[in-house]
C-alpha positions as CSV (number, residue, x, y, z in Angstrom):
1,M,-0.6,0.1,-0.1
2,K,1.3,3.6,-1.1
3,P,2.1,6.0,1.9
4,T,-0.4,8.6,1.0
5,T,-3.4,5.9,0.8
6,R,-2.6,4.0,4.0
7,R,-2.5,8.5,5.9
8,I,-5.9,8.6,4.5
9,M,-7.0,5.5,5.8
10,V,-5.9,5.7,9.6
11,A,-7.2,9.9,9.4
12,C,-10.9,8.0,8.0
13,S,-10.2,5.5,10.7
14,A,-9.1,7.8,13.6
15,S,-12.0,10.8,12.0
16,I,-15.6,7.9,12.0
17,T,-14.6,6.9,15.8
18,L,-14.5,10.7,16.8
19,G,-17.4,10.9,15.2
20,L,-16.6,13.8,12.5
21,I,-17.1,12.2,9.7
22,P,-19.8,10.5,8.4
23,G,-17.8,8.9,5.7
24,C,-14.7,8.4,4.4
25,S,-12.9,7.3,1.0
26,T,-10.0,5.9,0.8
27,D,-8.9,6.8,-3.1
28,P,-5.9,9.4,-2.9
29,T,-7.3,11.4,-5.5
30,S,-10.8,12.3,-3.5
31,P,-10.9,14.8,-0.4
32,P,-11.3,13.4,2.8
33,G,-14.2,12.6,3.7
34,V,-15.8,12.6,0.2
35,S,-16.4,9.1,-1.5
36,P,-15.9,9.3,-5.5
37,D,-19.8,9.0,-5.8
38,A,-20.9,11.8,-3.8
39,L,-18.1,14.2,-6.0
40,S,-19.8,12.3,-9.8
41,R,-23.1,13.4,-8.2
42,F,-22.0,16.6,-7.0
43,A,-20.3,17.2,-11.3
44,A,-23.3,16.2,-12.4
45,A,-25.5,18.7,-10.4
46,G,-23.1,21.8,-11.1
47,K,-23.6,21.0,-15.0
48,T,-26.2,22.8,-17.0
49,T,-27.3,22.5,-20.7
50,A,-26.8,25.9,-22.6
51,P,-30.0,26.1,-24.7
52,V,-29.7,25.9,-28.7
53,D,-31.4,28.8,-30.2
54,P,-33.7,27.9,-33.5
55,T,-33.5,28.2,-36.9
56,T,-35.9,29.8,-38.8
57,T,-36.8,29.8,-42.3
58,W,-38.3,32.6,-44.0
59,K,-41.6,32.7,-47.3
60,L,-41.9,35.3,-49.2
61,P,-45.9,35.7,-50.7
62,L,-46.0,34.6,-54.5
63,D,-48.8,36.9,-55.2
64,D,-46.7,40.0,-54.7
65,A,-48.5,42.7,-56.7
66,G,-48.5,46.3,-54.7
67,L,-46.0,45.1,-52.4
68,N,-42.4,46.7,-52.2
69,V,-40.7,43.6,-50.9
70,K,-40.9,40.9,-53.6
71,S,-38.6,37.2,-53.9
72,D,-36.7,35.7,-56.2
73,R,-39.4,33.3,-56.6
74,K,-38.0,30.4,-56.2
75,F,-38.0,27.3,-53.9
76,S,-41.8,27.6,-54.5
77,D,-44.1,25.7,-52.1
78,G,-47.4,26.7,-53.7
79,L,-48.5,30.4,-52.3
80,Y,-44.6,31.3,-51.1
81,S,-41.3,31.7,-52.1
82,V,-39.5,29.7,-49.2
83,Y,-35.8,30.5,-48.0
84,A,-35.1,28.1,-45.5
85,N,-31.7,27.5,-43.3
86,G,-29.1,26.0,-44.5
87,V,-30.3,25.5,-48.2
88,C,-28.3,27.2,-50.6
89,G,-26.4,29.5,-48.9
90,V,-29.3,30.9,-46.5
91,S,-29.3,31.1,-42.8
92,G,-31.7,31.9,-40.8
93,S,-31.7,32.5,-36.6
94,L,-34.2,33.8,-34.4
95,F,-31.5,34.7,-30.8
96,L,-33.9,33.3,-28.5
97,S,-31.6,33.2,-25.6
98,G,-30.3,36.6,-26.5
99,S,-31.8,39.6,-28.0
100,G,-34.6,38.1,-30.0
101,D,-33.9,39.3,-33.1
102,A,-35.2,36.7,-36.1
103,T,-32.6,37.2,-38.9
104,L,-32.7,36.3,-42.6
105,N,-28.9,35.7,-44.3
106,A,-30.1,34.9,-48.0
107,S,-26.4,36.3,-49.6
108,N,-24.1,34.0,-48.6
109,P,-22.0,32.5,-50.5
110,Q,-22.2,29.0,-51.1
111,R,-20.8,27.1,-48.1
112,S,-20.0,23.8,-47.9
113,G,-21.6,20.0,-48.7
114,A,-24.5,20.0,-50.7
115,D,-24.2,24.2,-51.1
116,R,-21.4,23.9,-52.8
117,T,-23.2,22.4,-55.9
118,C,-25.7,25.0,-55.7
119,S,-26.9,26.8,-58.7
120,D,-29.2,29.0,-56.9
121,S,-26.6,30.1,-54.2
122,P,-26.5,33.4,-52.9
123,R,-30.5,34.3,-53.2
124,Q,-31.8,37.5,-53.2
125,F,-34.6,39.9,-53.1
126,T,-35.4,42.6,-54.7
127,V,-36.7,45.9,-52.7
128,V,-38.9,48.7,-54.8
129,Y,-38.4,52.6,-53.9
130,G,-41.6,54.4,-54.8
131,D,-40.2,56.6,-56.9
132,G,-39.8,53.5,-59.1
133,V,-36.2,52.5,-58.1
134,T,-35.8,48.7,-57.3
135,E,-32.5,46.2,-55.6
136,A,-31.7,43.8,-55.4
137,A,-31.4,42.7,-51.4
138,G,-30.3,40.1,-49.0
139,F,-30.9,40.6,-45.2
140,I,-33.1,41.2,-43.6
141,N,-33.4,41.6,-39.1
142,L,-36.8,41.7,-37.4
143,H,-36.0,42.5,-34.4
144,S,-36.7,42.1,-30.5
145,L,-39.1,39.1,-31.8
146,Q,-39.2,36.8,-28.9
147,T,-36.7,36.1,-26.1
148,T,-36.6,33.2,-23.2
149,T,-39.2,36.3,-21.2
150,S,-40.8,38.2,-24.2
151,S,-42.8,36.8,-26.6
152,I,-46.5,37.5,-28.3
153,P,-49.1,35.7,-27.4
154,V,-51.1,33.2,-30.1
155,S,-53.4,35.6,-32.2
156,A,-52.5,38.1,-30.8
157,T,-50.6,41.4,-33.1
158,Q,-47.8,44.0,-32.5
159,P,-45.5,46.6,-33.7
160,R,-42.2,45.4,-33.5
161,F,-38.7,47.3,-35.7
162,F,-37.9,46.0,-38.1
163,G,-35.5,46.3,-41.0
164,F,-33.6,45.5,-43.6
165,A,-29.6,45.8,-45.4
166,T,-29.6,47.7,-49.2
167,G,-27.3,49.5,-51.5
168,R,-29.2,52.5,-51.7
169,C,-30.3,53.3,-48.0
170,E,-27.3,51.7,-46.2
171,K,-30.5,50.4,-43.7
172,L,-34.2,50.7,-44.6
173,Q,-35.8,50.9,-40.8
174,F,-39.5,50.5,-40.5
175,G,-40.0,52.4,-36.5
176,N,-37.1,53.4,-36.2
177,G,-38.1,55.6,-33.8
178,T,-40.4,58.6,-35.3
179,L,-38.7,58.2,-38.6
180,G,-40.6,55.1,-39.8
181,D,-43.4,53.4,-38.8
182,S,-43.4,49.7,-37.5
183,V,-44.4,47.2,-38.3
184,L,-47.3,44.4,-37.8
185,V,-46.4,40.9,-35.9
186,T,-49.1,38.6,-35.3
187,R,-48.3,35.2,-33.9
188,V,-50.0,32.6,-35.4
189,D,-49.1,29.4,-33.7
190,A,-46.1,29.0,-31.5
191,H,-43.4,28.7,-34.1
192,T,-44.6,31.0,-36.6
193,W,-45.4,35.0,-37.2
194,R,-47.2,37.0,-40.1
195,V,-44.9,40.6,-40.9
196,A,-47.3,43.0,-42.3
197,S,-46.8,47.1,-43.0
198,R,-49.5,48.8,-41.6
199,A,-52.2,50.6,-44.3
200,T,-51.1,53.9,-45.9
201,P,-50.0,56.1,-45.2
202,D,-48.4,54.4,-42.2
203,D,-46.3,52.3,-44.1
204,R,-42.8,54.8,-44.4
205,A,-39.5,52.9,-43.9
206,Y,-36.6,55.3,-43.6
207,C,-33.4,55.3,-45.4
208,V,-30.5,55.4,-43.2
209,A,-28.6,57.1,-46.3
210,N,-30.8,59.7,-47.0
211,A,-32.9,60.6,-44.5
212,Q,-36.2,60.3,-46.7
213,T,-38.7,57.6,-45.8
214,Y,-41.3,55.6,-48.4
215,H,-44.3,53.9,-48.0
216,M,-43.5,50.6,-48.5
217,Q,-45.9,47.7,-48.1
218,I,-44.1,44.7,-46.9
219,D,-45.8,40.9,-46.0
220,L,-43.9,37.5,-45.1
221,V,-44.1,35.0,-42.7
222,V,-41.2,33.8,-39.8
223,V,-41.3,30.0,-39.2
224,S,-38.6,28.7,-36.1
225,S,-37.6,25.2,-36.5
226,R,-39.3,24.3,-33.8
227,D,-42.4,25.8,-31.3
228,V,-41.1,28.2,-28.4
229,P,-43.1,29.5,-25.0
């Protein structure tokens, strides 16, 4: 027997006899008075698993007459052009455990695996301004959609700050204080939201680059990869 082990056994015996320690381990890697089983249980109790944020799929309607944000009309499900996370360079996220923002980045370059051979990557959508200018864009951010402590009840509608990146405006924003009108978000079910502009004239989007506002109608659907509270 190793000297260290012998000393621990002697200490344990004495401690138990004196009533100081109810149980003792002869394992030299364990602190005196703490068994390996107790250490394992303690370590397991201290472990926490961080929640994994869901991904998002975005749907832009194929029937887009009168809308100012139009899809590329690809990946149709019959009613919508579907921008699904992980398909042809598209990434969609819902930062449930943080800001609560839901984002779509459709302009990622071809990445890896199946995306490497995807001829439809990167994907984009079209922004149509009231003065006749059109341009391609690929990033959307719906702010504060859902967090672990704040949510829109099913069937309820609440205003939200909504924006996307464009070449002309840098940022085109709905609901940036008094500079643009917020969009209306309706919770359809536990994992689906509809996002739409207010009726004209309360559908102004603020252009950061030129400090102008443009009347714009949007209508789209955001779908989480799993139900959220």
